[in-house]
C-alpha positions, 0 to 999 in steps of 0.5 A: 944050277941051270943058267937062263937069260931073259929078253925084256921090252916093256911088259915083254921078255924072252928067256934063252940059255947062256946069252949075255945080258943087255938092259934098256928102258922098259915100261915101268912099273910092271917091267923095265930097267933100272938103268944100271946092271939089272932089269927092274920091274914087278914081273921080272922080279917075280920071275926071278923069285920063282926060279930061285925057289927051284934052283934056276938062275935067271938073267935078263936081256932086252929085246923089242916085243915082236922079236922076243915073241918070235924067238919064243915061237921059234923055240929059242927061249921064253917070253915073259909078261905076255898075254894069253890069246887063242892064237898064241896058245896054238904054239906056246905053252903058258905058265900060271898067271904071274901078275895081273892088272886092270885096265885104266883110262886117264881122262880130262876132268872136264869131260866127266867120263866115268864108268860110261867112258867106253860108250862116250869114247866111240869114234874118239881118239885114245892114246896107248902104247904099241903092243898094248892088248885090251881085254874084252869088251874093249878089244872088240870095240878096237877091232871094229874101229869104234875107237881110234887108237893113237900110239906113243909113249905115255908121256907123249900121250899125256901131253896130247891129252892135256892139249885135247888132241886125244880124249883118253889114254888107255893103259894098265892101272899100275902105270896110270898111278905111276904117271900120276906120281910122276906128274902131280901137277898135270893130274890136277886136271885129270882123272884115272878111271879103273875098270875092275871087270877088265882084268889082264893076266900076264904069263911066262910062255915057251914053245910047246913041246920044248919048254913044257918041263921048264914051265912046270918048274916055274909054276912049281917055284911060283907056288912056293913064293909066299904071298907076303914075299910077292907083296914085298917084291912089288913094294920094293920095285916102287921103292927103287923107283923112288915111290913110297906106295905100291900101286897094286893094291 
């Protein structure tokens, strides 16, 4: 059985053969660490299930995103939970999509932002985590400086939002719903806006010419994981986090 090791930070992971496993907090529920000896999260769990189907043993180790991406670009491993961009596709071979999410905005109820939020947010401060990638058309607004990004953890940005230091928090919808479960009192004053036309796909990727075969094996294994099992994996992640309802529905 082949032995593979992932590096994980937030949504990110790098897979290298024969490395020791280190686990640190990540960005739940999509990926992260459960605080014991295993990496916890939807993407790592789905990756493990896919590799199990083709007889590949997976093991995870935490790295910051930029380093994990650099390791993959240099051909030293795979990076998981990554978003595909034209620039990255020049050097990386991408798998089939592992998981998808929609963009969510957390706003104050009194501001009455709804589907016109992207227009109303022009020139305003929006909290997000470093490394978060926006789909179009929001990414275009960010590049043009039409939205002022303020970086920090989701908890820090939640405090900023409640204190009116920012106008909204941009994040994945699953994470927004998880925050609501964690902070029910705060969310009595907040709204979650879902943009169903802003889907983000997450992939497994490795250096072109080196990991092409392994990516193909992963795709083959992922196709063999039944939809019912994928749903159970997602639900299990939430149950391990002490939640009873999966957000990805």
